[in-house]
C-alpha atoms as an extended CHARMM CRD file, in Angstrom:
* protein
*
       135  EXT
         1         1  UNK       CA              3.6790000000       12.6680000000      -10.1780000000  PROA      1               0.0000000000
         2         2  UNK       CA              5.4170000000       13.1400000000      -13.4750000000  PROA      2               0.0000000000
         3         3  UNK       CA              7.4580000000       10.9400000000      -15.7730000000  PROA      3               0.0000000000
         4         4  UNK       CA             10.5140000000       12.4240000000      -14.0310000000  PROA      4               0.0000000000
         5         5  UNK       CA              9.4840000000       10.7950000000      -10.7380000000  PROA      5               0.0000000000
         6         6  UNK       CA             12.3150000000        9.1710000000       -8.8550000000  PROA      6               0.0000000000
         7         7  UNK       CA             12.4170000000        5.4520000000       -9.7850000000  PROA      7               0.0000000000
         8         8  UNK       CA             12.8650000000        4.6100000000       -6.0980000000  PROA      8               0.0000000000
         9         9  UNK       CA              9.6300000000        6.4410000000       -5.2560000000  PROA      9               0.0000000000
        10        10  UNK       CA              7.7740000000        4.6970000000       -8.1000000000  PROA      10              0.0000000000
        11        11  UNK       CA              8.9690000000        1.3190000000       -6.8430000000  PROA      11              0.0000000000
        12        12  UNK       CA              7.9600000000        2.0920000000       -3.2520000000  PROA      12              0.0000000000
        13        13  UNK       CA              4.5060000000        3.2840000000       -4.3750000000  PROA      13              0.0000000000
        14        14  UNK       CA              4.0330000000        0.1520000000       -6.4750000000  PROA      14              0.0000000000
        15        15  UNK       CA              5.0040000000       -2.0620000000       -3.5410000000  PROA      15              0.0000000000
        16        16  UNK       CA              2.6700000000       -0.1140000000       -1.2300000000  PROA      16              0.0000000000
        17        17  UNK       CA             -0.1840000000       -0.5880000000       -3.7090000000  PROA      17              0.0000000000
        18        18  UNK       CA              0.4690000000       -4.3460000000       -3.8360000000  PROA      18              0.0000000000
        19        19  UNK       CA              0.6250000000       -4.5620000000       -0.0460000000  PROA      19              0.0000000000
        20        20  UNK       CA             -2.6890000000       -2.7070000000        0.2040000000  PROA      20              0.0000000000
        21        21  UNK       CA             -4.1080000000       -5.2570000000       -2.2190000000  PROA      21              0.0000000000
        22        22  UNK       CA             -2.8400000000       -8.0190000000        0.0610000000  PROA      22              0.0000000000
        23        23  UNK       CA             -4.3640000000       -6.2680000000        3.0480000000  PROA      23              0.0000000000
        24        24  UNK       CA             -7.7140000000       -6.0900000000        1.2460000000  PROA      24              0.0000000000
        25        25  UNK       CA             -7.4730000000       -9.7650000000        0.2920000000  PROA      25              0.0000000000
        26        26  UNK       CA             -6.7540000000      -10.8530000000        3.8760000000  PROA      26              0.0000000000
        27        27  UNK       CA             -9.5750000000       -8.6620000000        5.2300000000  PROA      27              0.0000000000
        28        28  UNK       CA            -12.1220000000       -9.9460000000        2.7040000000  PROA      28              0.0000000000
        29        29  UNK       CA            -11.0610000000      -13.5670000000        3.2960000000  PROA      29              0.0000000000
        30        30  UNK       CA            -11.4170000000      -12.9360000000        7.0250000000  PROA      30              0.0000000000
        31        31  UNK       CA            -14.9640000000      -11.6790000000        6.4490000000  PROA      31              0.0000000000
        32        32  UNK       CA            -15.6640000000      -14.7750000000        4.3480000000  PROA      32              0.0000000000
        33        33  UNK       CA            -14.4200000000      -16.9590000000        7.2210000000  PROA      33              0.0000000000
        34        34  UNK       CA            -16.7160000000      -15.0430000000        9.5660000000  PROA      34              0.0000000000
        35        35  UNK       CA            -19.6720000000      -15.8230000000        7.3250000000  PROA      35              0.0000000000
        36        36  UNK       CA            -18.7110000000      -19.5040000000        6.9780000000  PROA      36              0.0000000000
        37        37  UNK       CA            -18.2140000000      -20.0190000000       10.7220000000  PROA      37              0.0000000000
        38        38  UNK       CA            -20.9800000000      -17.6930000000       11.9140000000  PROA      38              0.0000000000
        39        39  UNK       CA            -22.8900000000      -20.5710000000       13.4900000000  PROA      39              0.0000000000
        40        40  UNK       CA            -20.1710000000      -21.1330000000       16.0940000000  PROA      40              0.0000000000
        41        41  UNK       CA            -20.3210000000      -18.4270000000       18.7960000000  PROA      41              0.0000000000
        42        42  UNK       CA            -16.8940000000      -19.4680000000       20.1230000000  PROA      42              0.0000000000
        43        43  UNK       CA            -15.3170000000      -18.7010000000       16.7510000000  PROA      43              0.0000000000
        44        44  UNK       CA            -17.4400000000      -15.7610000000       15.6150000000  PROA      44              0.0000000000
        45        45  UNK       CA            -18.6050000000      -13.3280000000       18.2800000000  PROA      45              0.0000000000
        46        46  UNK       CA            -20.5910000000      -10.1390000000       17.7500000000  PROA      46              0.0000000000
        47        47  UNK       CA            -17.3490000000       -8.1910000000       18.1500000000  PROA      47              0.0000000000
        48        48  UNK       CA            -15.7460000000      -10.2940000000       15.3830000000  PROA      48              0.0000000000
        49        49  UNK       CA            -18.6880000000       -9.5370000000       13.0750000000  PROA      49              0.0000000000
        50        50  UNK       CA            -18.4410000000       -5.8150000000       13.7160000000  PROA      50              0.0000000000
        51        51  UNK       CA            -14.6490000000       -5.5070000000       13.5100000000  PROA      51              0.0000000000
        52        52  UNK       CA            -14.4220000000       -7.9240000000       10.5710000000  PROA      52              0.0000000000
        53        53  UNK       CA            -16.9970000000       -5.9730000000        8.5750000000  PROA      53              0.0000000000
        54        54  UNK       CA            -15.3070000000       -2.6550000000        9.3250000000  PROA      54              0.0000000000
        55        55  UNK       CA            -11.9110000000       -4.1400000000        8.4370000000  PROA      55              0.0000000000
        56        56  UNK       CA            -13.1490000000       -5.4470000000        5.0710000000  PROA      56              0.0000000000
        57        57  UNK       CA            -14.7530000000       -2.1450000000        4.0590000000  PROA      57              0.0000000000
        58        58  UNK       CA            -11.7980000000       -0.0710000000        5.2840000000  PROA      58              0.0000000000
        59        59  UNK       CA             -9.3390000000       -2.2930000000        3.4520000000  PROA      59              0.0000000000
        60        60  UNK       CA            -11.1800000000       -1.9480000000        0.1410000000  PROA      60              0.0000000000
        61        61  UNK       CA            -11.3890000000        1.8360000000        0.5110000000  PROA      61              0.0000000000
        62        62  UNK       CA             -7.7140000000        2.0310000000        1.4560000000  PROA      62              0.0000000000
        63        63  UNK       CA             -6.7550000000       -0.1490000000       -1.5180000000  PROA      63              0.0000000000
        64        64  UNK       CA             -8.7140000000        2.0920000000       -3.9030000000  PROA      64              0.0000000000
        65        65  UNK       CA             -6.9720000000        5.1430000000       -2.4480000000  PROA      65              0.0000000000
        66        66  UNK       CA             -3.6410000000        3.3350000000       -2.7640000000  PROA      66              0.0000000000
        67        67  UNK       CA             -4.1810000000        2.6620000000       -6.4540000000  PROA      67              0.0000000000
        68        68  UNK       CA             -4.9340000000        6.3370000000       -6.9820000000  PROA      68              0.0000000000
        69        69  UNK       CA             -1.9070000000        7.2830000000       -4.8710000000  PROA      69              0.0000000000
        70        70  UNK       CA              0.3580000000        5.0580000000       -6.9630000000  PROA      70              0.0000000000
        71        71  UNK       CA             -0.9990000000        6.8030000000      -10.0600000000  PROA      71              0.0000000000
        72        72  UNK       CA              0.0610000000       10.1840000000       -8.6750000000  PROA      72              0.0000000000
        73        73  UNK       CA             -2.8150000000       11.5200000000       -6.5590000000  PROA      73              0.0000000000
        74        74  UNK       CA             -1.2790000000       13.7600000000       -3.9040000000  PROA      74              0.0000000000
        75        75  UNK       CA             -4.5550000000       13.9520000000       -1.9660000000  PROA      75              0.0000000000
        76        76  UNK       CA             -4.8820000000       10.1860000000       -1.8330000000  PROA      76              0.0000000000
        77        77  UNK       CA             -1.2330000000        9.8700000000       -0.8800000000  PROA      77              0.0000000000
        78        78  UNK       CA             -2.0200000000       11.9420000000        2.2150000000  PROA      78              0.0000000000
        79        79  UNK       CA             -5.1870000000        9.9340000000        2.8640000000  PROA      79              0.0000000000
        80        80  UNK       CA             -3.3580000000        6.6100000000        2.6370000000  PROA      80              0.0000000000
        81        81  UNK       CA             -0.6850000000        7.8010000000        5.0700000000  PROA      81              0.0000000000
        82        82  UNK       CA             -3.2880000000        8.9530000000        7.5900000000  PROA      82              0.0000000000
        83        83  UNK       CA             -5.6460000000        5.9860000000        7.2220000000  PROA      83              0.0000000000
        84        84  UNK       CA             -2.9020000000        3.3410000000        7.2300000000  PROA      84              0.0000000000
        85        85  UNK       CA             -1.3050000000        4.8730000000       10.3280000000  PROA      85              0.0000000000
        86        86  UNK       CA             -4.6680000000        5.0410000000       12.1240000000  PROA      86              0.0000000000
        87        87  UNK       CA             -5.4450000000        1.4480000000       11.1620000000  PROA      87              0.0000000000
        88        88  UNK       CA             -2.0970000000        0.2650000000       12.5250000000  PROA      88              0.0000000000
        89        89  UNK       CA             -2.8450000000        2.0030000000       15.8360000000  PROA      89              0.0000000000
        90        90  UNK       CA             -6.3260000000        0.4240000000       15.9570000000  PROA      90              0.0000000000
        91        91  UNK       CA             -4.8950000000       -3.0260000000       15.2420000000  PROA      91              0.0000000000
        92        92  UNK       CA             -2.2310000000       -2.6390000000       17.9450000000  PROA      92              0.0000000000
        93        93  UNK       CA             -4.9310000000       -1.6530000000       20.4560000000  PROA      93              0.0000000000
        94        94  UNK       CA             -7.1350000000       -4.6080000000       19.4560000000  PROA      94              0.0000000000
        95        95  UNK       CA             -4.2180000000       -7.0210000000       19.6180000000  PROA      95              0.0000000000
        96        96  UNK       CA             -3.2370000000       -5.8060000000       23.0770000000  PROA      96              0.0000000000
        97        97  UNK       CA             -6.6200000000       -6.3490000000       24.7470000000  PROA      97              0.0000000000
        98        98  UNK       CA             -6.5850000000       -9.8220000000       26.2920000000  PROA      98              0.0000000000
        99        99  UNK       CA             -9.5850000000      -11.9740000000       25.4130000000  PROA      99              0.0000000000
       100       100  UNK       CA            -11.1930000000       -9.3310000000       23.2140000000  PROA      100             0.0000000000
       101       101  UNK       CA            -11.1890000000      -11.4900000000       20.0820000000  PROA      101             0.0000000000
       102       102  UNK       CA            -10.5310000000      -15.1510000000       19.2500000000  PROA      102             0.0000000000
       103       103  UNK       CA             -6.9360000000      -16.0600000000       18.4540000000  PROA      103             0.0000000000
       104       104  UNK       CA             -7.6740000000      -16.7940000000       14.7770000000  PROA      104             0.0000000000
       105       105  UNK       CA             -9.0710000000      -13.2690000000       14.3420000000  PROA      105             0.0000000000
       106       106  UNK       CA             -6.1160000000      -11.6980000000       16.1290000000  PROA      106             0.0000000000
       107       107  UNK       CA             -3.7920000000      -13.5530000000       13.7540000000  PROA      107             0.0000000000
       108       108  UNK       CA             -5.6810000000      -12.1960000000       10.7220000000  PROA      108             0.0000000000
       109       109  UNK       CA             -5.5620000000       -8.7000000000       12.2600000000  PROA      109             0.0000000000
       110       110  UNK       CA             -1.8480000000       -9.1230000000       12.9130000000  PROA      110             0.0000000000
       111       111  UNK       CA             -1.2140000000       -9.9910000000        9.2660000000  PROA      111             0.0000000000
       112       112  UNK       CA             -3.1790000000       -6.9030000000        8.2060000000  PROA      112             0.0000000000
       113       113  UNK       CA             -1.2180000000       -4.8070000000       10.6880000000  PROA      113             0.0000000000
       114       114  UNK       CA              2.1250000000       -6.1090000000        9.4180000000  PROA      114             0.0000000000
       115       115  UNK       CA              1.1870000000       -5.2420000000        5.8240000000  PROA      115             0.0000000000
       116       116  UNK       CA              0.0390000000       -1.7770000000        6.8780000000  PROA      116             0.0000000000
       117       117  UNK       CA              3.1950000000       -1.0780000000        8.8790000000  PROA      117             0.0000000000
       118       118  UNK       CA              5.2320000000       -1.6660000000        5.7280000000  PROA      118             0.0000000000
       119       119  UNK       CA              2.8680000000        0.6190000000        3.7670000000  PROA      119             0.0000000000
       120       120  UNK       CA              3.3310000000        3.3440000000        6.3860000000  PROA      120             0.0000000000
       121       121  UNK       CA              7.1130000000        2.9940000000        6.2200000000  PROA      121             0.0000000000
       122       122  UNK       CA              7.0890000000        3.1140000000        2.4180000000  PROA      122             0.0000000000
       123       123  UNK       CA              4.8320000000        6.1730000000        2.2460000000  PROA      123             0.0000000000
       124       124  UNK       CA              6.9840000000        8.0400000000        4.7540000000  PROA      124             0.0000000000
       125       125  UNK       CA             10.1830000000        7.2680000000        2.8110000000  PROA      125             0.0000000000
       126       126  UNK       CA             12.1230000000       10.3700000000        1.7700000000  PROA      126             0.0000000000
       127       127  UNK       CA             11.8460000000        9.6740000000       -1.9840000000  PROA      127             0.0000000000
       128       128  UNK       CA              8.0740000000        9.2180000000       -1.7670000000  PROA      128             0.0000000000
       129       129  UNK       CA              7.5870000000       12.3350000000        0.3700000000  PROA      129             0.0000000000
       130       130  UNK       CA              9.6770000000       14.3170000000       -2.1140000000  PROA      130             0.0000000000
       131       131  UNK       CA              7.5220000000       13.0520000000       -4.9770000000  PROA      131             0.0000000000
       132       132  UNK       CA              4.3880000000       14.4720000000       -3.3940000000  PROA      132             0.0000000000
       133       133  UNK       CA              5.9450000000       17.6220000000       -1.9090000000  PROA      133             0.0000000000
       134       134  UNK       CA              4.3510000000       20.8900000000       -2.9540000000  PROA      134             0.0000000000
       135       135  UNK       CA              6.2380000000       22.7340000000       -5.6470000000  PROA      135             0.0000000000
């Protein structure tokens, strides 16, 4: 990305970076809730521990890639698009399985999914794609 980058693309990348930060915050707070309520097997199941831990780590990695993407890394732009899209699919699958997770966890996952859907839409926007297109 150069100083000549389309202002619309810069704005979209900045918003995507902020949304990825929100995603990381929600995922880490969800993991904190898991730790706090770990003594209640109705609230925190083994599946919640596993998925919550994976979600927290993935969100932090995705946020780091998003920061790099917003600073002009073409490789991390591609990674964010792929990872965010895959995470949205995983969240949709998890949300659609009845009884797989407690409602509170599905709500947290849904918030993460909503943030990621917006990131996917922003990163697939024409101005952003043009910014990272090969010369």
